[in-house]
N, C-alpha and C positions, 0 to 999 in steps of 0.2 A: 705483831704474834711475838708470844710470847715462846723462848726458848726451853723448852722440859729443860730442867735442873734435876731430878730425882726419878729415882726408882724406890717401883715397891714388885716385889717379888713374892707368890706367895703357890707353896709347892705343899699340895696334897695328895697324898692315899687314901685313895676312895674302897668302900664296900662294894664287894666285885658286883654284890647282888643287886645293888643302887647304881652302879656305876653309865648304865643305858640311864636313867633318871635326871644323874649329874651333869651329866652332858647335856641334857636338854635346858637343865635348869641354867647353865653357864650359856648357852647357846642363844638361848630364848629371852634371860631374863638378866640374869648380870652383868653380860659384855655389853649388849646393848644398854643399860642404864649406866654403867661405866662410862664407856664414851661418849654418852650426852654429858655426862658430869662437871664441873667449871673444875677446871686444874688437868683436866686428863687429858693427854695429849691422843693414847693408843691404849691399845689392850690389844694383848697376843695369848692364847694357848701353845702347851706345847704338850705330848706324850714320852714319857719316858723311853729311852728304845730298847731296853731289856728288863724294867723294873715293870709290869703290868700292874695296870690300876693306878699307876704314879702319876699327877700331871702338873705342870709348871706353870702358873700365868705371871704376866709380864705388861707392868702398865707405866707409862714416862707420864708423869706429872710437872707439876709448874716446880717444881722443891717438896722437900720433906713434910714442912707444915703442911702440904694440902692433903695427905694421909697418917698425920698424927696429930691433927688439934681437935678438940674437947667436942665441937659440932660432929667432924665427921667422925669421929670414933662414939658417938651417942648416934648416929642416926637411923631413921628406922628400917627394918629390918623383914622383908616380907615374910608371911608365912609360912613359902615355897623356900626360901634365904633359909631359913630355921631348922625345917625338915631336912632338908639336904646337908645341911650343917653336923645333922647325928648322924650320917654316912661317911663322915670323913674316919678313916684311922689313924691315918698323921698328918700336920697341918702345922706349916711353920710359916711364919710373915715376916717379911724381914725389907725396914729403909733405907733407902741408899743415895746421896747427895755424891755429886760429880765434884772431881776434882781436878778437870781437865783443866788445864788455863790454854785461856784464847791465842 
């Protein structure tokens, strides 16, 4: 089993009028898709404790290349995914590499 060496963090503020749909999309389509994808080890979501409508998704991945390679960056997005992206008021995606020494 490969030990994950990378993280993908996604910070999103969503339009309150589409927040319920956003959460359904994440739970029903997006997270199951990521959890089943090659190179993904985990996918978890958090809601900001004091900033309404703001969410953080944390994905453990094999390495940074898992979520930055051209194949991944140009992969198919469902119509629902494209529609939900229009509800994002703020979006920040960052990729991290582990530096911990064994």
